[in-house]
ROMIKOL-332522 format. One line per field, with one value per residue: residue number from 0; x, y, z of N, C-alpha, C in turn. Coordinates in nm, 2 decimals, decimal comma. Atoms other than C-alpha are relative to their C-alpha. Last residue first. Example, Ala and Ser with C-alpha at 12.3 -4.5 7.8 and 13.67 -1.06 7.14 Angstrom:
BEGIN
num = c(1:0)
n.px = c(-0,09:0,09)
n.py = c(-0,11:-0,12)
n.pz = c(0,00:0,00)
ca.px = c(1,37:1,23)
ca.py = c(-0,11:-0,45)
ca.pz = c(0,71:0,78)
c.px = c(-0,08:0,09)
c.py = c(0,11:0,12)
c.pz = c(0,08:0,00)
// end
This chain:
BEGIN
num = c(300:299:298:297:296:295:294:293:292:291:290:289:288:287:286:285:284:283:282:281:280:279:278:277:276:275:274:273:272:271:270:269:268:267:266:265:264:263:262:261:260:259:258:257:256:255:254:253:252:251:250:249:248:247:246:245:244:243:242:241:240:239:238:237:236:235:234:233:232:231:230:229:228:227:226:225:224:223:222:221:220:219:218:217:216:215:214:213:212:211:210:209:208:207:206:205:204:203:202:201:200:199:198:197:196:195:194:193:192:191:190:189:188:187:186:185:184:183:182:181:180:179:178:177:176:175:174:173:172:171:170:169:168:167:166:165:164:163:162:161:160:159:158:157:156:155:154:153:152:151:150:149:148:147:146:145:144:143:142:141:140:139:138:137:136:135:134:133:132:131:130:129:128:127:126:125:124:123:122:121:120:119:118:117:116:115:114:113:112:111:110:109:108:107:106:105:104:103:102:101:100:99:98:97:96:95:94:93:92:91:90:89:88:87:86:85:84:83:82:81:80:79:78:77:76:75:74:73:72:71:70:69:68:67:66:65:64:63:62:61:60:59:58:57:56:55:54:53:52:51:50:49:48:47:46:45:44:43:42:41:40:39:38:37:36:35:34:33:32:31:30:29:28:27:26:25:24:23:22:21:20:19:18:17:16:15:14:13:12:11:10:9:8:7:6:5:4:3:2:1:0)
n.px = c(0,15:0,03:-0,06:0,05:0,14:0,01:-0,05:0,11:0,11:-0,04:0,01:0,14:0,06:-0,06:0,07:0,13:-0,01:-0,03:0,12:0,09:-0,05:-0,12:0,02:-0,10:-0,08:-0,14:-0,06:0,09:0,06:-0,11:-0,07:0,08:-0,02:-0,14:0,00:0,07:-0,09:-0,10:0,05:-0,06:-0,10:0,05:-0,03:-0,15:-0,06:0,04:-0,08:-0,14:-0,01:-0,01:-0,12:-0,08:0,08:0,04:-0,11:-0,02:0,10:-0,03:-0,12:0,04:0,07:-0,09:-0,08:0,08:0,03:-0,12:-0,02:0,10:-0,04:-0,11:0,05:0,03:-0,13:-0,10:0,01:-0,14:-0,06:0,07:-0,05:-0,13:0,01:0,05:-0,11:-0,05:0,10:-0,08:-0,12:0,02:0,12:-0,03:-0,10:0,07:0,10:-0,08:-0,04:0,11:0,06:-0,09:0,02:0,14:-0,01:-0,08:0,07:0,13:-0,03:-0,05:0,10:0,09:-0,06:-0,02:0,13:0,04:-0,07:-0,05:-0,14:-0,04:0,01:0,09:0,14:0,01:0,00:0,12:0,10:-0,02:0,04:0,15:0,04:-0,05:0,08:0,14:-0,01:-0,01:0,14:0,08:-0,05:0,03:0,14:0,02:-0,05:0,08:0,13:-0,02:-0,01:0,13:0,05:0,11:0,09:0,08:0,10:0,11:0,09:-0,03:0,08:0,08:-0,09:-0,01:-0,03:0,09:-0,06:-0,10:0,07:0,05:-0,11:-0,06:0,08:-0,02:-0,13:0,01:0,07:-0,10:-0,09:0,08:0,00:-0,13:-0,02:0,08:-0,07:-0,12:-0,11:-0,11:-0,13:-0,09:-0,08:0,04:0,14:0,10:-0,02:0,05:0,15:0,04:-0,03:0,10:0,13:-0,02:0,00:0,13:-0,02:-0,05:0,10:0,09:-0,07:0,01:0,14:0,01:-0,08:0,08:-0,10:-0,13:-0,10:0,01:-0,05:-0,14:-0,05:0,01:-0,10:-0,13:0,00:-0,02:-0,14:-0,08:0,03:-0,06:-0,15:-0,02:0,03:-0,10:-0,12:0,01:-0,01:-0,14:-0,07:0,03:-0,06:-0,14:-0,02:0,05:-0,10:-0,02:0,08:-0,08:0,01:0,08:0,10:-0,04:-0,08:0,08:0,11:-0,06:-0,04:0,13:0,06:-0,08:0,02:0,13:-0,01:-0,06:0,10:0,11:-0,03:-0,03:0,12:0,10:-0,05:-0,02:0,14:0,03:-0,08:0,05:0,12:-0,04:-0,04:0,09:0,04:0,15:0,06:0,01:0,12:0,01:-0,11:0,04:0,11:-0,06:-0,07:0,09:0,05:-0,10:-0,01:0,11:-0,02:-0,10:0,06:0,08:-0,08:-0,06:0,10:0,03:-0,12:0,00:0,09:0,13:0,03)
n.py = c(-0,01:-0,12:-0,13:-0,03:-0,03:-0,13:-0,10:-0,03:-0,05:-0,14:-0,07:-0,01:-0,10:-0,13:-0,05:-0,04:-0,11:-0,11:-0,04:-0,06:-0,14:-0,02:-0,11:-0,10:-0,02:0,01:0,10:0,12:0,04:0,03:0,12:0,12:0,03:0,05:0,13:0,09:0,02:0,09:0,13:0,06:0,10:0,14:0,03:0,00:0,12:0,11:-0,01:0,04:0,14:0,04:-0,04:-0,11:-0,12:-0,06:-0,07:-0,12:-0,10:-0,05:-0,09:-0,12:-0,09:-0,07:-0,09:-0,11:-0,07:-0,08:-0,10:-0,11:-0,07:-0,08:-0,11:-0,11:-0,06:-0,01:-0,12:-0,03:0,11:0,00:-0,12:0,03:0,10:-0,08:-0,07:0,07:0,06:0,10:0,04:0,04:0,08:0,14:0,06:0,02:0,11:0,12:0,02:0,04:0,13:0,11:0,02:0,06:0,14:0,07:0,00:0,08:0,14:0,05:0,00:0,10:0,13:0,02:0,03:0,14:0,10:0,11:-0,03:0,01:-0,13:0,00:-0,03:-0,15:-0,06:0,03:-0,08:-0,14:0,00:0,00:-0,13:-0,09:0,01:-0,05:-0,14:-0,05:0,00:-0,10:-0,13:-0,02:-0,02:-0,13:-0,10:0,00:-0,06:-0,14:-0,06:-0,01:0,12:0,04:-0,12:-0,01:0,11:-0,02:-0,10:-0,14:-0,07:0,09:0,08:0,13:0,11:0,01:-0,03:0,10:0,10:0,11:0,07:0,07:0,11:0,09:0,06:0,10:0,11:0,07:0,08:0,11:0,10:0,05:0,10:0,12:0,08:0,06:-0,09:0,07:-0,05:0,00:-0,12:-0,09:0,01:-0,01:-0,13:-0,10:0,01:-0,05:-0,14:-0,08:0,00:-0,09:-0,13:-0,06:-0,13:-0,10:-0,04:-0,09:-0,13:-0,07:-0,05:-0,13:-0,11:-0,13:-0,11:0,03:0,03:0,15:0,08:-0,02:0,09:0,14:0,02:0,01:0,13:0,10:0,00:0,06:0,14:0,08:0,00:0,10:0,13:0,05:0,02:0,12:0,12:0,03:0,02:0,13:0,09:0,01:0,11:-0,02:-0,04:0,11:-0,03:-0,02:0,11:-0,03:-0,10:-0,13:-0,09:-0,02:-0,10:-0,13:-0,04:-0,02:-0,13:-0,11:-0,01:-0,06:-0,14:-0,07:-0,01:-0,09:-0,13:0,00:0,05:-0,10:-0,13:0,02:-0,01:-0,14:-0,06:0,03:-0,08:-0,14:-0,06:-0,09:0,05:-0,01:0,13:0,03:0,07:0,11:0,10:0,07:0,09:0,11:0,09:0,07:0,11:0,10:0,06:0,09:0,11:0,09:0,07:0,10:0,10:0,07:0,09:0,11:0,08:0,08:0,11:-0,03:0,07)
n.pz = c(0,02:0,09:-0,04:-0,14:0,01:0,07:-0,09:-0,10:0,08:0,03:-0,12:-0,04:0,10:-0,02:-0,12:0,04:0,09:-0,09:-0,07:0,10:0,02:0,08:0,08:-0,01:0,12:-0,03:0,08:0,00:-0,13:-0,09:0,05:-0,03:-0,14:-0,02:0,06:-0,09:-0,12:0,04:0,00:-0,12:0,04:-0,01:-0,13:-0,01:0,06:-0,09:-0,12:0,04:0,00:0,14:0,08:-0,05:-0,03:0,13:0,05:-0,08:0,03:0,13:-0,02:-0,07:0,09:0,09:-0,07:-0,04:0,12:0,03:-0,11:0,01:0,12:-0,04:-0,07:0,09:0,04:-0,12:-0,07:-0,04:-0,08:-0,13:-0,08:-0,05:-0,10:-0,12:-0,06:-0,12:-0,08:-0,07:0,07:0,14:0,01:-0,04:0,10:0,13:-0,03:0,01:0,13:0,07:-0,05:0,04:0,14:0,02:-0,03:0,10:0,13:-0,01:-0,02:0,12:0,10:-0,03:0,02:0,15:0,06:-0,04:0,09:-0,09:-0,03:-0,14:-0,06:-0,12:0,04:0,01:-0,14:-0,07:0,06:-0,04:-0,13:0,00:0,04:-0,11:-0,12:0,03:0,01:-0,14:-0,06:0,06:-0,04:-0,14:-0,01:0,06:-0,09:-0,11:0,04:0,01:-0,14:-0,06:-0,05:0,08:0,00:-0,12:-0,01:0,09:-0,06:0,00:0,10:0,08:0,08:-0,07:0,09:0,12:0,12:0,06:0,07:-0,09:-0,06:0,11:0,03:-0,11:0,02:0,10:-0,06:-0,08:0,09:0,05:-0,11:-0,02:0,11:-0,03:-0,10:0,05:0,01:-0,06:0,04:-0,11:0,00:-0,11:-0,04:0,11:0,07:-0,09:0,01:0,13:0,02:-0,08:0,07:0,12:-0,05:0,01:0,06:-0,10:-0,09:0,08:0,02:-0,13:-0,01:0,08:-0,06:0,00:0,04:-0,05:0,10:0,03:-0,11:0,00:0,11:-0,05:-0,10:0,07:0,07:-0,10:-0,05:0,11:0,02:-0,11:0,03:0,10:-0,04:-0,09:0,08:0,08:-0,08:-0,04:0,12:0,04:-0,10:0,03:0,10:0,13:0,11:0,09:0,12:0,13:0,10:0,12:-0,04:0,06:-0,09:-0,12:0,03:0,00:-0,14:-0,08:0,05:-0,05:-0,15:-0,02:0,03:-0,11:-0,12:0,02:-0,05:-0,14:-0,07:-0,02:-0,06:-0,15:-0,06:0,00:-0,10:-0,14:-0,03:-0,01:0,12:0,06:0,14:0,00:0,02:0,14:0,02:-0,10:0,03:0,13:-0,03:-0,07:0,09:0,08:-0,08:-0,01:0,13:0,01:-0,09:0,06:0,12:-0,05:-0,06:0,11:0,07:-0,09:0,00:0,13:0,00:0,05:0,13)
ca.px = c(11,30:11,68:11,79:11,56:11,62:12,00:11,99:11,78:12,03:12,33:12,16:12,11:12,47:12,60:12,36:12,49:12,85:12,78:12,61:12,91:13,14:12,93:12,68:12,68:12,37:12,24:11,89:11,69:11,93:12,14:11,85:11,65:11,93:11,94:11,56:11,57:11,84:11,62:11,32:11,52:11,39:11,09:11,28:11,28:10,92:10,81:11,02:10,86:10,51:10,54:10,45:10,18:9,90:10,15:10,30:9,96:9,89:10,22:10,16:9,81:9,94:10,20:9,95:9,71:9,97:10,10:9,75:9,68:10,00:9,92:9,58:9,75:9,91:9,61:9,37:9,49:9,15:9,00:9,26:9,19:8,82:8,88:9,09:8,81:8,73:9,01:8,86:8,50:8,51:8,87:8,79:8,48:8,67:8,96:8,72:8,56:8,88:9,04:8,73:8,74:9,12:9,08:8,79:8,93:9,28:9,16:8,94:9,21:9,48:9,26:9,16:9,52:9,63:9,37:9,33:9,01:8,82:8,94:9,07:9,43:9,40:9,30:9,59:9,83:9,68:9,71:10,08:10,16:9,95:10,11:10,46:10,36:10,25:10,59:10,78:10,56:10,59:10,97:11,00:10,78:10,97:11,30:11,18:11,06:11,41:11,48:11,71:11,87:11,96:12,11:12,33:12,51:12,40:12,50:12,79:12,55:12,60:12,43:12,60:12,39:12,07:12,25:12,45:12,14:11,96:12,25:12,24:11,87:11,94:12,20:11,94:11,68:11,94:12,01:11,64:11,60:11,90:11,75:11,41:11,11:10,78:10,45:10,24:9,98:9,98:10,30:10,53:10,39:10,44:10,81:10,88:10,70:10,90:11,22:11,10:11,01:11,38:11,32:11,11:11,38:11,63:11,39:11,36:11,74:11,75:11,46:11,62:11,43:11,09:10,81:10,91:10,85:10,50:10,43:10,57:10,36:10,05:10,14:10,18:9,85:9,67:9,85:9,76:9,39:9,39:9,56:9,33:9,03:9,14:9,22:8,87:8,70:8,87:8,79:8,42:8,41:8,46:8,17:8,23:8,37:8,24:8,36:8,47:8,64:8,58:8,31:8,50:8,81:8,61:8,44:8,78:8,94:8,66:8,68:9,05:9,00:8,75:8,99:9,30:9,23:9,06:9,33:9,65:9,48:9,36:9,73:9,81:9,51:9,61:9,96:9,81:9,81:10,01:10,03:10,39:10,52:10,44:10,79:10,85:10,51:10,59:10,93:10,75:10,51:10,79:10,96:10,64:10,59:10,94:10,89:10,57:10,74:11,01:10,76:10,55:10,85:10,94:10,59:10,57:10,88:11,17)
ca.py = c(13,24:13,30:13,09:12,78:12,77:12,79:12,51:12,29:12,31:12,27:11,95:11,81:11,88:11,72:11,42:11,36:11,37:11,13:10,90:10,90:10,83:10,52:10,47:10,12:9,91:9,78:9,73:9,91:10,19:10,22:10,19:10,43:10,68:10,65:10,70:11,00:11,15:11,09:11,25:11,56:11,62:11,78:12,11:12,12:12,01:12,29:12,54:12,42:12,44:12,81:12,86:12,87:12,66:12,42:12,36:12,28:12,05:11,86:11,83:11,69:11,46:11,32:11,25:11,09:10,87:10,77:10,66:10,49:10,29:10,19:10,06:9,85:9,61:9,50:9,59:9,32:9,16:9,50:9,54:9,18:9,25:9,57:9,36:9,11:9,24:9,45:9,67:9,72:9,74:9,85:10,17:10,25:10,21:10,42:10,71:10,69:10,68:10,96:11,18:11,12:11,19:11,52:11,66:11,56:11,68:12,01:12,08:11,98:12,19:12,50:12,45:12,41:12,72:12,94:13,26:13,13:13,16:12,84:12,89:12,90:12,54:12,43:12,61:12,45:12,11:12,17:12,27:11,95:11,73:11,86:11,80:11,45:11,40:11,50:11,29:10,98:11,01:11,05:10,75:10,53:10,62:10,56:10,22:10,13:10,21:10,51:10,68:10,34:10,28:10,63:10,59:10,28:9,93:9,72:9,91:10,04:10,40:10,69:10,64:10,63:10,79:10,98:11,17:11,26:11,37:11,59:11,75:11,80:11,99:12,20:12,28:12,38:12,60:12,78:12,82:12,98:13,21:13,32:13,37:13,15:13,33:13,15:13,25:12,98:12,77:12,86:12,94:12,65:12,41:12,52:12,49:12,16:12,02:12,13:11,96:11,65:11,57:11,30:11,09:11,09:10,95:10,68:10,57:10,56:10,31:10,10:9,77:9,49:9,63:9,61:9,95:10,11:9,96:10,12:10,45:10,44:10,37:10,66:10,89:10,78:10,85:11,17:11,31:11,21:11,39:11,70:11,74:11,67:11,91:12,19:12,16:12,13:12,45:12,63:12,55:12,76:12,64:12,64:12,93:12,79:12,81:13,05:12,98:12,65:12,37:12,19:12,26:12,08:11,78:11,75:11,80:11,53:11,29:11,36:11,29:10,97:10,85:10,94:10,77:10,40:10,41:10,64:10,44:10,11:10,23:10,27:9,92:9,80:9,99:9,84:9,50:9,36:9,05:9,16:9,04:9,39:9,47:9,56:9,77:9,94:10,01:10,16:10,37:10,50:10,58:10,78:10,97:11,05:11,19:11,39:11,54:11,63:11,81:12,00:12,09:12,23:12,44:12,56:12,66:12,88:12,78)
ca.pz = c(10,12:10,12:10,42:10,38:10,00:10,05:10,31:10,09:9,80:10,04:10,18:9,84:9,74:10,06:10,03:9,67:9,79:10,08:9,83:9,60:9,89:9,97:10,26:10,40:10,44:10,77:10,65:10,92:11,03:10,71:10,47:10,68:10,67:10,29:10,26:10,49:10,28:9,97:10,13:10,17:9,82:9,99:10,01:9,63:9,61:9,84:9,64:9,31:9,47:9,55:9,92:10,18:10,04:9,88:10,23:10,38:10,09:10,13:10,51:10,45:10,18:10,42:10,69:10,45:10,29:10,63:10,72:10,39:10,39:10,75:10,63:10,37:10,62:10,82:10,53:10,29:10,27:10,16:9,89:9,77:9,75:9,55:9,31:9,24:8,89:8,75:8,47:8,57:8,95:8,94:8,74:8,95:9,28:9,13:9,06:9,40:9,59:9,38:9,43:9,80:9,81:9,63:9,84:10,18:10,09:9,95:10,24:10,49:10,33:10,31:10,67:10,78:10,58:10,76:10,55:10,39:10,06:9,90:9,54:9,66:9,78:9,43:9,26:9,50:9,43:9,06:9,09:9,29:9,06:8,74:8,89:9,00:8,64:8,50:8,74:8,69:8,31:8,33:8,56:8,35:8,04:8,22:8,33:7,98:7,84:7,62:7,88:7,96:7,60:7,56:7,88:7,76:7,65:7,94:8,10:8,37:8,26:8,43:8,77:9,08:9,21:9,48:9,22:9,01:9,33:9,42:9,08:9,13:9,45:9,27:9,01:9,27:9,45:9,12:9,06:9,40:9,34:9,01:9,17:9,09:9,02:9,02:8,72:8,81:8,49:8,31:8,60:8,81:8,52:8,49:8,86:8,89:8,60:8,77:9,10:8,91:8,88:9,14:8,90:8,64:8,89:9,00:8,63:8,62:8,91:8,78:8,66:8,84:8,77:9,03:9,17:8,83:8,81:9,15:9,03:8,71:8,91:9,14:8,85:8,70:9,03:9,09:8,75:8,81:9,14:9,02:8,73:8,95:9,22:8,98:8,82:9,16:9,28:8,96:9,00:9,32:9,67:9,92:10,17:10,49:10,84:11,11:11,47:11,37:11,61:11,41:11,09:11,24:11,34:11,00:10,82:11,03:10,96:10,58:10,59:10,78:10,53:10,24:10,38:10,37:10,03:9,89:9,94:9,89:9,54:9,44:9,55:9,36:9,04:9,05:9,12:9,47:9,57:9,94:9,94:9,88:10,24:10,34:10,02:10,06:10,43:10,33:10,07:10,33:10,58:10,31:10,23:10,60:10,61:10,29:10,42:10,75:10,57:10,35:10,65:10,84:10,54:10,49:10,86:10,85:11,07)
c.px = c(-0,07:-0,15:-0,05:0,05:-0,06:-0,15:-0,02:0,03:-0,11:-0,12:0,03:-0,02:-0,15:-0,06:0,05:-0,08:-0,14:0,01:0,02:-0,13:-0,09:0,04:0,14:-0,03:0,10:0,09:0,15:0,06:-0,07:-0,05:0,11:0,06:-0,08:0,02:0,14:0,00:-0,07:0,10:0,11:-0,04:0,08:0,10:-0,04:0,04:0,15:0,06:-0,04:0,09:0,14:0,03:0,00:0,11:0,08:-0,09:-0,04:0,12:0,01:-0,10:0,04:0,12:-0,05:-0,07:0,10:0,08:-0,08:-0,02:0,12:0,02:-0,10:0,05:0,11:-0,05:-0,03:0,13:0,10:0,00:0,14:0,06:-0,06:0,06:0,14:-0,01:-0,04:0,11:0,07:-0,09:0,08:0,12:-0,02:-0,12:0,02:0,09:-0,08:-0,09:0,07:0,03:-0,11:-0,05:0,09:-0,02:-0,13:0,00:0,08:-0,06:-0,12:0,03:0,05:-0,11:-0,10:0,06:0,01:-0,14:-0,04:0,06:0,06:0,14:0,02:0,01:-0,09:-0,14:-0,01:-0,01:-0,14:-0,11:0,02:-0,05:-0,16:-0,05:0,04:-0,08:-0,13:0,02:0,00:-0,14:-0,08:0,05:-0,04:-0,15:-0,03:0,04:-0,10:-0,13:0,02:0,01:-0,14:-0,06:-0,13:-0,10:-0,08:-0,10:-0,13:-0,12:0,02:-0,09:-0,08:0,10:0,02:0,03:-0,10:0,05:0,09:-0,06:-0,05:0,12:0,06:-0,08:0,03:0,13:-0,02:-0,06:0,11:0,09:-0,08:0,00:0,14:0,02:-0,08:0,07:0,12:0,12:0,11:0,14:0,09:0,08:-0,04:-0,14:-0,11:0,01:-0,06:-0,15:-0,05:0,02:-0,10:-0,13:0,02:0,00:-0,14:0,04:0,04:-0,11:-0,09:0,06:-0,02:-0,14:-0,01:0,08:-0,08:0,10:0,13:0,10:0,00:0,07:0,16:0,05:-0,01:0,11:0,13:0,00:0,03:0,14:0,09:-0,02:0,07:0,15:0,02:-0,02:0,11:0,12:-0,01:0,01:0,15:0,08:-0,02:0,07:0,15:0,03:-0,07:0,09:0,02:-0,10:0,09:0,00:-0,09:-0,11:0,03:0,06:-0,09:-0,11:0,05:0,03:-0,13:-0,06:0,07:-0,04:-0,13:0,01:0,06:-0,10:-0,12:0,03:0,02:-0,12:-0,11:0,04:0,01:-0,14:-0,02:0,08:-0,06:-0,12:0,05:0,05:-0,11:-0,06:-0,15:-0,06:-0,02:-0,12:-0,02:0,11:-0,04:-0,11:0,07:0,06:-0,10:-0,05:0,10:0,00:-0,12:0,03:0,10:-0,07:-0,08:0,09:0,06:-0,10:-0,01:0,12:0,01:-0,09:-0,14)
c.py = c(0,05:0,02:0,12:0,14:0,04:0,04:0,14:0,11:0,04:0,06:0,15:0,09:0,02:0,10:0,14:0,06:0,05:0,13:0,12:0,05:0,07:0,15:0,03:0,12:0,12:0,02:-0,02:-0,11:-0,14:-0,06:-0,04:-0,13:-0,12:-0,03:-0,07:-0,15:-0,09:-0,03:-0,11:-0,14:-0,05:-0,10:-0,15:-0,04:-0,01:-0,13:-0,11:0,01:-0,05:-0,15:-0,06:0,04:0,12:0,12:0,07:0,08:0,13:0,12:0,06:0,10:0,13:0,09:0,08:0,11:0,13:0,08:0,09:0,11:0,12:0,08:0,10:0,12:0,13:0,07:0,01:0,12:0,03:-0,11:0,00:0,12:-0,03:-0,10:0,08:0,07:-0,08:-0,06:-0,11:-0,06:-0,06:-0,09:-0,15:-0,07:-0,04:-0,12:-0,14:-0,03:-0,04:-0,14:-0,11:-0,02:-0,08:-0,15:-0,09:-0,01:-0,08:-0,15:-0,06:-0,01:-0,11:-0,14:-0,02:-0,03:-0,14:-0,10:-0,11:0,03:-0,01:0,13:0,00:0,05:0,15:0,06:-0,03:0,09:0,14:0,01:0,01:0,14:0,10:-0,01:0,07:0,15:0,04:0,01:0,11:0,14:0,03:0,04:0,14:0,11:0,01:0,07:0,15:0,06:0,02:-0,13:-0,04:0,11:0,01:-0,12:0,01:0,08:0,15:0,07:-0,10:-0,09:-0,13:-0,11:-0,02:0,05:-0,10:-0,11:-0,11:-0,08:-0,10:-0,12:-0,10:-0,07:-0,12:-0,12:-0,07:-0,09:-0,12:-0,11:-0,07:-0,10:-0,13:-0,08:-0,07:0,09:-0,08:0,04:0,01:0,14:0,10:0,01:0,02:0,14:0,11:0,00:0,06:0,15:0,08:0,01:0,11:0,14:0,07:0,13:0,12:0,05:0,10:0,14:0,08:0,05:0,13:0,12:0,13:0,11:-0,02:-0,04:-0,15:-0,08:0,01:-0,10:-0,14:-0,03:-0,02:-0,14:-0,10:0,00:-0,07:-0,14:-0,08:-0,01:-0,11:-0,14:-0,05:-0,02:-0,12:-0,13:-0,03:-0,04:-0,15:-0,10:-0,02:-0,11:0,01:0,04:-0,12:0,02:0,02:-0,12:0,04:0,11:0,14:0,09:0,02:0,11:0,14:0,05:0,03:0,13:0,11:0,01:0,07:0,15:0,07:0,01:0,10:0,14:0,00:-0,05:0,10:0,13:-0,01:0,03:0,15:0,06:-0,03:0,09:0,14:0,05:0,09:-0,05:0,00:-0,14:-0,03:-0,08:-0,12:-0,10:-0,08:-0,10:-0,12:-0,09:-0,08:-0,12:-0,11:-0,08:-0,10:-0,11:-0,10:-0,08:-0,11:-0,11:-0,08:-0,10:-0,13:-0,09:-0,08:-0,13:0,03)
c.pz = c(0,13:-0,01:-0,08:0,04:0,14:-0,01:-0,06:0,09:0,10:-0,07:-0,02:0,12:0,03:-0,09:0,03:0,12:-0,04:-0,08:0,10:0,07:-0,09:-0,01:-0,08:-0,10:0,02:-0,12:0,01:-0,08:-0,01:0,13:0,10:-0,05:0,04:0,15:0,03:-0,04:0,10:0,11:-0,03:0,02:0,11:-0,05:0,03:0,15:0,02:-0,04:0,10:0,13:-0,04:0,00:-0,14:-0,09:0,03:0,02:-0,14:-0,06:0,08:-0,03:-0,14:0,02:0,07:-0,10:-0,09:0,07:0,03:-0,13:-0,02:0,10:-0,01:-0,12:0,05:0,08:-0,08:-0,04:0,12:0,10:0,05:0,09:0,13:0,08:0,06:0,12:0,12:0,07:0,11:0,10:0,07:-0,07:-0,14:-0,01:0,04:-0,10:-0,13:0,03:-0,02:-0,15:-0,09:0,04:-0,05:-0,15:-0,02:0,03:-0,10:-0,14:0,00:0,01:-0,13:-0,10:0,02:-0,03:-0,15:-0,06:0,03:-0,09:0,08:0,02:0,15:0,07:0,13:-0,03:0,00:0,14:0,07:-0,05:0,06:0,14:0,01:-0,04:0,11:0,12:-0,03:0,00:0,15:0,06:-0,05:0,04:0,14:0,01:-0,05:0,10:0,11:-0,04:-0,01:0,14:0,06:0,05:-0,08:0,00:0,13:0,02:-0,09:0,05:0,00:-0,10:-0,08:-0,07:0,07:-0,09:-0,12:-0,13:-0,07:-0,08:0,09:0,06:-0,10:-0,01:0,11:-0,03:-0,10:0,07:0,07:-0,08:-0,05:0,11:0,01:-0,11:0,03:0,10:-0,06:-0,02:0,08:-0,04:0,12:0,00:0,11:0,05:-0,10:-0,06:0,09:-0,01:-0,13:-0,01:0,07:-0,08:-0,11:0,05:-0,02:-0,07:0,09:0,09:-0,07:-0,02:0,13:0,00:-0,08:0,05:0,00:-0,02:0,07:-0,10:-0,02:0,11:0,00:-0,10:0,05:0,10:-0,07:-0,06:0,10:0,04:-0,10:-0,01:0,11:-0,03:-0,10:0,05:0,08:-0,09:-0,09:0,07:0,03:-0,13:-0,04:0,10:-0,02:-0,09:-0,13:-0,11:-0,10:-0,11:-0,12:-0,09:-0,13:0,03:-0,05:0,11:0,13:-0,03:0,00:0,14:0,08:-0,04:0,06:0,15:0,01:-0,03:0,11:0,11:-0,02:0,05:0,15:0,08:0,02:0,06:0,16:0,07:0,00:0,11:0,14:0,03:0,02:-0,13:-0,06:-0,13:0,00:-0,03:-0,15:-0,03:0,09:-0,04:-0,13:0,03:0,07:-0,10:-0,09:0,07:0,00:-0,13:0,00:0,10:-0,06:-0,11:0,05:0,05:-0,11:-0,06:0,09:-0,01:-0,13:-0,01:-0,04)
// end
C-alpha cells in the first residue's frame, strides 16, 4: 500500500475519533468558535515541538519557505477555521442530515479547485471512482425527502447552507495545504507535512485567540478550563492533520479526500460498537459503493 493511501486512511480514522470525542464532550458548553479554538490551541504547541525534534534529528536543515507558502497556508487556515465553525454549528442543529451530505461531497469540490488552482489532473477512471464514492456518501446520508417540505425545502435550509459552505471551504483548505507543502524545498514528505502543520496551526491559534479576545469575551477562559476533555480533541486533531498533510504532499488532494471518505465507514462501525446501533440495508449499500470507490483508487493510482 502506498504511503499516501495509508496516511489518508489514518487521517480519516483520527478524524472519526475526534468527532466521537466532540460528541461525547458536547456538555463542555463552548461556543462554535470556542470549540474550534480548542482544536488548534491544544495541537499547535505539540506540532511545534514535533517539528523542533524532527529538525534536530534531520541531517539537513530546511530552507525558509517562500511567500507563496505563507499565502497558501493563510488561505487554507482561514478556510478551515470557517469550515470548522460551520460544522460545529451544523452539529448543534437538530435537523442536519442533509447538511452532512453536502459536506461529504467536498471531494468533488476539491477536485475542481485543484484543477483550477494547482493544475492537478484527475483521470477519467479516477473521476468515475470519485463520483461512485459520492453516490455511496449520498446513500449513507439517508433519503433526500423527509416528508416535511420535500427535497427543495431541505436544500435551501440553513443546515444545507452550512453544509455546502463547510464542504466548499474544506475543499479550499485541502488544495491550499497541498499548495503550501509543495512550496517547501525538501523531498522528505514528513518534513513538509510537519512544517506545514506547525505553521498553519500556529497561525490559526493566534488568529482565533485575537478573534475570541475581542468578539467573545471569556470564551478563551472557558476553553482553558475545559482542558481535560478538549486536550484529546487537540491531540487527535493534530495526528489527523499530520496524516492529511503527508498525503497532500504525496498525492492529488481530490484523490486523498476520496480515500478519506472511508471515515463514514469508521463512523458507522463506531456507532455499532459503542452505541449498539443496527446497520440498515441502505447503509450496507452505501458502504459497498464507498468501498468500491476506494478500491478502484487504490488499484489504479
